[in-house]
C-alpha positions, 0 to 999 in steps of 0.5 A: 303607284310611282311612275317608271321611266326608261330613257337615255340621251346621246348627243353627237357633235352638236353645234348651235348658232345665234345670228352670226355667232357660233355658241358651241360646237363639237358637243358629244355626250351620253346620259343614262336613265336617272341622270342629272346634268347641270349646265354651267358657263357665262351668260351667252355661253348657250345654256338656254339655247341648248335646252331649247334645242333638246326641247325641240324648240330650236334646231341645232346648226349641226349634230345629232340628238338621239332620245333612247326611249322605251315609249312611243309617246312623243310628249316625253319632255317638260321645258321650263324656261325663264318665262313662267307663262303666268296670266295676270288676270286668272287665278292660281287655280284656273291656271293650274287647271288649264295646264292640267287640261292642256297637258292631257291630264284626265281629271284636271281639277283634282290634279291641279288641286293636288299639284298646288299642295305639292308646290305650296300654293294651296292657300293661294288658289284664288289669288290672280297671277298679278298678286303673286310674288316672283317665287310664287309664280315660279312655284305655279310654273312648277305644277306642270312637272307634278301634274303630267309625269314626263321622262325628261325635265329641261329646266332653266334656272329652276331655283331662281326666285325661290326661297329656301323652302321652295328650293328644297321642294325643287330638290326633292322633286328632282330626287324623286324624278331621278329615282323613277329613272327620269332625266333632268338637265338644268341650266344653273347659276350659284349652288347646284344639286347633289350628285349632278354631272357638270357640263361646262359650256365654255369647253365647247365655245369656238376659239374664234368666237371667244376672242371676238367676244373679248375684243368686243 
């Protein structure tokens, strides 16, 4: 049976600072269940920082974040950053089972096996992490989305390093997640996703910071 999520997001006057530099400020938006938001902008515009703030890993400098969720479960977010968290000495199967157990999946062995099928790594289950290509490492990281259903996916360049088949797989996963009411927020370069809302981070860059960067 498919999962069903009821979650929305509201941001009010959000701001982020890194060092002495304000990355963005005055960001307000609202997302309904099933939304897909692409973060666009130059390197250093704050896309990754924004994702980390939404994941609860970094505090905003100002503003308010409201997750409007029907569930009281605090584990409602998946965050996949640039680092894939792949151990070089452990096999694909071992790492998938670890993440299934870590994420609280009841039958970690079965869940890991099924997730590896979904991401196309079933035939690489006995290969250690050091033997994986960049695309295969990315596929292994994506098993977390499959094994433990969570309402919110925060993805930093989810198509990076993937071949055409891998990118199609990610697009299909996102489509299915949205049909279930899940939210997806992704920092993107290059080609994006169908029917996505676009958030240009440059629109929230303070004028003074932009001038300073140009001079530097």
